[in-house]
C-alpha positions, 0 to 999 in steps of 0.5 A: 567505127574502130580504126585500124588496130594491131593485135598479137597474142602472147601465149604462156609456154608450158614449163620445162622446169621451175622459173628462175628470175634473171639476176643482174647486178645493179643498185637497189631500188630507191623508194622515195620518188623525185619531186614531181616538178622534174617536169619543169627541168625536163622542159628546160632541156627540151631544146637539147633533146629535140635537137638530138631527136633530129639525128635519129633516123625515122626507121631506127630503133634503139638497141634491143633489150636483152633477155626474154622476148614477149611472153617467153617467161614460163609459169611455175610448174602446176601442182597436182591440185590445179585445174587443167588451166593452171588455176588453183581449184580453191583459189582465185580464177581468171580466164585462160585468155585476157584481152587487153587494149592500149594506145599507140601502135608500134613495131613490138605491139606492146604498151609502154610502162610497167604493163609493156615491160611486164608482158615483154619480159613475161613477168605478168604472164608468170604471175597470172599463170597460177590463176588460169591465164594462158594467153594475153591478147593485145590490141593497139588503138590509135586513140582512146575513143576507139578503145572505148568502143571496143570495151563497150562492144565486148571486144576487150576485157580491160584496157589502159587509156587517157583519163578523158576518153575513159570518163567520156565513155563512163559519162555516156553510159559505158559499163566500166570500172576504174581499177587504177591510175598508171601515170598522173603527170601526162604532158601535152604540148601546144605547137604552132605552125612556122611563121604563125602564132607566137603566143596563146593570145594569137590563137584567137580566131585561129584553127587548131588541130586536136584529137577530140576526146583525148587528155590533150583536148581537155588541156587545150580547151582548159588553157584557152578558157584560162587565158580568155582566148575565144573565136578559135576553131577546133578540128579533130585530127590524129597526131600524124594527120595534124603534123601534116596539116601543120607543115602545110599551114592548113591549121595554125596550131596543134596539140601533141605529146611525147616524142612527136612533140619533141621532134616538131619543136626540134624542126623549129615549130614554135612551142606555145605552151605545155602542161608543166606551166599548168599542173592542174591540167596534167592528163592521167592514164587510167586502166578500166575493165568492163563490169561484165568481166569483173562480175565473172572474175572479181579478183582480177584488179587485185591480181593484176595490180600485184603483178604490175607492182612486181614488174615495177620492182624489177624494172627499177633494177634494170633502168638501162634495159627498160629504156632500151625496150621503151625506145623501141616502142617509141622508135627513138633513142633510150636518152629521149625515151628517158626524158619523155617517159621517165621511170619516176612517172610510173605510179606504184599504187593503183590510186593516190589522192593527187591523181584522183583529184586530177581525175575528178577535176577533169570530170567536172571540167568536161561536165561544165563544158558539156563535153561529157553528157552525164555527171557521175560520182567518181567513188561509184566508178572507182573500184577499191580492193 
């Protein structure tokens, strides 16, 4: 059963004239990506960020990004040879309404990363309008399995989620195709209750809360196997429920991520481990689309990723504005948003060998642990274009 979802439709307004891209003075984008081990340095600053997080009121959001509101960018004027929906009569075509799912409800009802920023600023809408897109319908989900169910049932055309639930859905027969990896260094944290376990070995025979079917689930089981910990009990809980259970002492430890993890650590909950110590257990974020949708609109992956690359190029020119937006999505401060999800962690290309290796390792792990029901070849799932 799909849990509560937030939905909004971003409609592309009809143009009153040619669109002029926003200009804002700033340093040019640097093409070289920082060393992936920047995460280790971020963990070194964890205590400072966690302490700062405690100063943020629960309901506060960082200053709003200036400029366009979601979907306010107008598409370029249609030429006489265009179809009524705006698509070129002899070019690629997309549906008038795109149905996109993502993880993590928030007050803006937008995803983070290049996708969220592009929709917020209207860059994606403008890029896809010439191919007939007039609306983007967004639906937020609390976790990957719920989003996978919506994809399988045909309520979504495509969606972005963690690699583990996407693999599990494909393994169980979901007719999806992998069209990109958006991030390949997603952090998981293992946090203990106060006055409880102080090491990974202390988790023998203990109860641990985890979102089953998530990338954090894969990290946790992989870590415990690697450390030889046995006799533990895993209970499925979403992050909010796990945090409450941890506070009551109903569970001995839990996995968490992002701002929520930093908040717990800042409140004095012991950090037992995180994925910077085990880079082979990093999670990745993927975007998948249904085979039925792709059969009807085969040009979509290429057009979507071209639009996404335009967003990323623009985003890098305005980092402060992006982090202010991200802070609103995460309900935190721009400084903490920057530490949790730095721009450098956003992938520029649909696929890299490093990311595909992590994805294949995750798939093999899920098969070996009998968490996934049926094996499949990654090359048969990945869509190249």
